[in-house]
C-alpha positions, 0 to 999 in steps of 0.5 A, spaced: 849 108 712 844 112 708 846 113 701 842 118 698 841 123 691 841 130 692 838 135 687 835 142 687 829 144 683 829 151 680 825 154 685 830 153 690 827 146 693 832 142 696 830 134 695 834 128 698 832 121 695 834 114 698 832 108 695 829 103 699 827 096 697 826 093 703 819 096 704 812 097 700 811 104 704 814 110 702 816 116 707 816 123 705 818 128 710 818 136 709 822 140 713 820 148 713 826 152 716 822 156 721 821 155 728 819 159 734 826 162 734 824 166 728 817 169 731 816 176 732 817 177 740 810 180 740 807 175 735 809 168 738 806 161 737 805 162 730 810 156 728 806 152 732 799 155 730 801 153 723 803 146 725 795 146 726 793 150 720 797 146 715 792 141 716 786 145 715 785 145 707 789 148 701 787 151 695 784 144 691 784 140 698 778 142 703 781 137 708 788 134 708 787 128 711 781 125 707 784 123 701 791 121 704 787 116 709 783 113 702 790 111 699 792 108 706 797 113 708 798 116 715 801 123 717 803 128 723 808 134 724 811 137 730 814 144 731 820 146 736 824 152 737 828 151 730 824 148 725 817 145 723 817 138 720 811 135 716 811 127 715 807 122 712 807 115 709 803 112 704 804 105 700 808 106 694 803 105 688 800 111 691 806 116 692 803 121 687 797 123 692 803 125 697 806 129 692 799 132 690 797 134 698 804 137 700 805 141 694 798 144 694 799 146 701 805 149 700 802 153 694 796 156 697 794 154 704 786 155 704 786 161 709 779 162 712 776 166 718 773 159 720 779 155 720 783 160 723 778 161 729 778 153 730 785 152 730 786 158 735 781 155 739 785 148 739 792 152 741 789 156 746 786 149 749 792 146 748 796 151 752 791 151 758 791 143 758 799 142 757 802 149 761 796 151 766 792 146 768 797 140 768 802 139 774 809 142 773 806 144 766 809 151 767 816 149 769 819 151 762 814 157 761 818 159 768 825 157 766 826 159 759 826 167 760 831 165 766 836 162 762 835 167 756 834 174 756 835 176 749 835 170 744 828 168 742 829 161 745 826 165 751 819 163 749 816 156 748 813 153 742 807 155 744 808 162 745 811 167 750 804 169 751 797 166 749 794 173 748 799 173 741 795 167 738 788 170 741 789 177 738 792 174 731 789 177 725 788 174 718 794 179 716 799 176 721 797 169 719 798 170 711 804 174 712 808 169 716 806 163 711 808 167 705 815 169 709 816 162 711 812 156 707 815 156 700 820 152 696 826 156 698 825 155 705 824 148 705 827 141 704 824 135 702 826 128 703 823 121 700 825 114 702 822 108 698 822 103 692 822 108 687 827 110 681 830 116 681 828 119 675 821 118 677 822 122 684 825 127 679 819 127 675 814 128 680 818 133 684 818 137 677 811 136 676 808 138 683 813 143 686 817 146 681 812 151 678 811 154 686 814 161 686 820 160 690 819 166 695 824 170 698 830 166 701 830 167 709 836 170 712 836 169 719 839 174 724 838 173 731 840 176 737 846 173 740 845 171 748 851 174 752 855 169 756 852 168 763 856 171 769 852 169 775 848 164 778 840 165 777 835 162 782 827 162 782 823 159 787 815 158 786 810 154 790 804 150 786 799 145 787 803 139 785 804 132 788 811 133 790 817 138 790 821 138 784 828 141 783 831 143 776 838 145 775 840 148 768 847 150 765 848 153 758 851 149 753 854 149 746 850 149 739 848 142 735 853 143 730 859 145 735 865 140 736 863 139 743 856 137 742 857 129 742 861 129 748 856 134 752 850 129 750 854 123 752 855 127 759 848 127 760 848 119 759 853 118 764 849 122 769 842 119 767 842 114 762 840 107 765 839 104 772 847 104 773 848 111 771 851 116 776 845 120 778 840 114 779 845 110 783 847 115 788 841 120 789 836 115 788 838 108 790 843 110 795 841 116 798 834 116 797 833 123 795 829 123 789 824 118 787 826 120 780 832 124 777 834 125 770 839 129 766 838 131 758 840 136 753 836 141 749 839 139 743 838 146 740 841 148 733 844 154 737 847 154 744 842 151 748 842 148 755 843 142 759 838 140 764 838 136 771 831 135 774 828 131 779 822 129 783 824 129 791 822 124 796 817 126 801 821 130 807 827 131 803 830 138 804 830 142 797 837 145 799 840 138 801 838 135 794 841 141 790 847 140 794 847 133 792 847 134 785 852 139 785 857 134 789 855 129 783 857 134 778 863 136 781 865 129 782 865 129 774 869 135 774 875 133 779 875 125 777 872 125 770 869 118 767 872 111 767 873 108 760 868 103 761 863 108 763 864 112 757 864 105 753 857 103 756 853 109 754 857 110 747 854 103 745 847 105 747 848 111 743 851 107 737 845 101 738 840 107 737 843 110 731 843 104 728 836 102 729 834 109 727 836 107 720 831 101 720 825 105 719 824 109 712 820 115 716 826 115 721 831 116 715 827 121 711 827 125 717 834 124 719 836 126 711 832 133 712 835 134 719 842 134 717 841 137 711 838 143 715 845 142 719 849 143 713 849 137 709 845 131 709 851 126 709 853 128 716 847 123 718 852 118 716 858 121 721 854 121 727 856 114 730 863 116 729 863 122 732 860 119 738 865 114 738 871 118 738 869 122 744 874 121 750 874 121 757 878 127 757 873 130 752 867 129 757 871 131 763 873 138 759 866 139 757 863 138 765 869 143 767 866 148 762 859 147 763 858 146 771 860 152 774 856 156 779 856 162 774 853 158 769 847 155 773 840 157 773 836 153 779 829 152 780 826 150 786 819 148 784 815 147 791 809 143 792 804 147 797 803 145 804 796 143 807 797 149 811 798 153 805 792 150 801 788 152 807 790 159 807 
């Protein structure tokens, strides 16, 4: 249970505070309600670019990391398709340094041609290393546009085309910052051994004078239902064949989300999971196989992915996966099987409430979903899922017309020689 206080500053900044006496370290988390889904289709990769730019210095602080490190603090950030998250930890006696740093870059990021060029090169190099020059790196660049035709989930956070970052102008960058990086589009959480009055005092002192900005009203194209199976086959210079089967699924706030998450655990969480036992251990088709969900705020996707053992026919492996999924549809899940994965989820969620930083992140995330109080209901939602819920979700998701399949073949020696 995370007990917290909530208040909103005059400029619209939402603040969540949890009093934690157990640690001399304070965690601060700022979530900006902007991700890759909010980008212009012709200017993608900007949310991720800003993850880098936000550490490049602000109006009164040339280098973000230097003053934080001097007071014993640490920080990092991540970007996904739905939001951008910045976080730090600092000794409780130096908490005001954290407020100073975060408010200054929300107030006025220091844009310079040099800073933009440096971070542009960093992002371009990251694109090359992670997506082009790494084995299997381009899989999601291939899959996303197959799964989504109109929704902005069709591109990865790195961007649809790296040329968008290469050609980004200072005007483009400033416009994106002004639109999204402001108090009315942010959620701030504090977890530590501070008084509520002191937290309010610091929030007012460092954040309330920042202009609210125009509230962002999200209006994204709705992805139409998938009506037929989608297939792609490619050949790459990789060690072994890989097989991906994707099924469209519900959003993070849908009533079936927790059952869908548990369904993925039944299939691949642990050595006794279905896919591991049947397709890896017993039949020896895959050296590694997993199932997971995207967990997107809007309708996302369910993934079954595996690396094939040498000599295994791709179509045979594909059919074996389908057989296992059909078994779930027809025969359902055993009570004991479901209980096991529910216990694992419960343990993970309880563990996530130990760290102050995890609690700070959870408060912001669930507030973005609609109400931070939802964080305290997660365990119950997972435990309330029944075997019939899991079977029903499997029946709804695992249909041929809802599938996207990628055969990712390793080049043969003959192909390489040619």
